C-alpha distance (Angstrom), angle and dihedral (degrees) to the residues before:
residue distance angle dihedral
M1 . . .
A2 3.79 . .
W3 3.79 121.8 .
V4 3.71 136.5 -170.7
N5 3.81 121.9 -162.7
Y6 3.86 123.5 -160.0
V7 3.75 124.8 -169.2
L8 3.82 118.2 -172.6
S9 3.76 123.0 -166.8
R10 3.76 140.7 155.6
E11 3.74 122.1 -119.4
A12 3.83 117.4 -175.5
D13 3.80 104.5 -62.7
A14 3.82 97.4 -9.8
I15 3.77 142.1 74.0
K16 3.77 114.0 -129.8
I17 3.74 122.8 -156.8
V18 3.84 121.5 -173.4
V19 3.79 116.3 -165.2
Q20 3.81 123.1 -166.6
G21 3.73 126.2 -179.6
S22 3.81 95.2 25.9
P23 3.78 115.1 157.8
L24 3.86 84.8 -126.6
L25 3.79 88.8 70.0
K26 3.83 95.0 53.2
T27 3.83 116.9 103.1
V28 3.78 107.1 -132.1
E29 3.78 116.4 -178.6
G30 3.81 109.9 -114.9
E31 3.76 93.7 13.3
E32 3.82 100.1 78.7
Q33 3.85 93.1 105.9
Y34 3.81 92.9 48.5
L35 3.83 91.1 50.4
Q36 3.82 90.8 47.8
I37 3.78 89.9 51.8
Q38 3.80 90.3 51.3
H39 3.85 91.1 50.8
D40 3.84 90.1 47.9
I41 3.83 92.4 50.3
N42 3.85 90.7 49.2
R43 3.78 91.9 46.5
L44 3.83 93.5 49.2
Y45 3.80 91.5 48.0
L46 3.73 94.7 51.6
E47 3.82 94.3 42.4
T48 3.83 88.8 54.5
F49 3.75 88.4 64.0
K50 3.83 93.6 41.8
G51 3.86 93.4 -99.1
S52 3.73 129.5 122.1
Y53 3.81 136.9 -132.6
R54 3.76 119.5 -162.7
I55 3.85 136.3 167.7
V56 3.78 111.7 -139.6
E57 3.72 132.1 -178.3
E58 3.83 123.6 -150.2
D59 3.78 126.4 171.2
G60 3.83 89.2 -7.7
K61 3.85 92.7 -56.1
K62 3.75 121.6 114.6
A63 3.80 122.9 -143.1
I64 3.78 136.6 177.1
V65 3.85 113.0 -128.0
I66 3.78 116.4 -160.3
T67 3.79 122.7 -174.1
Y68 3.77 123.8 -172.3
P69 3.80 125.0 -178.5
I70 3.79 120.1 -123.0
K71 3.70 125.3 -165.8
């Protein structure tokens, strides 16, 4: 069974979303380029609105960290 975990928090003047278990974090043979394009599109979209999109790894687990400014 697949699972996706989202954690939403507020940090100073930004909203932070941490996503674990996303299909975008799975390594699928032959789809690496497709997944990289998806990450690049997400990153460009968020950066356009002064946010950020990062992939982090902690204790062998990958997560997507999204921050978005709020004012």
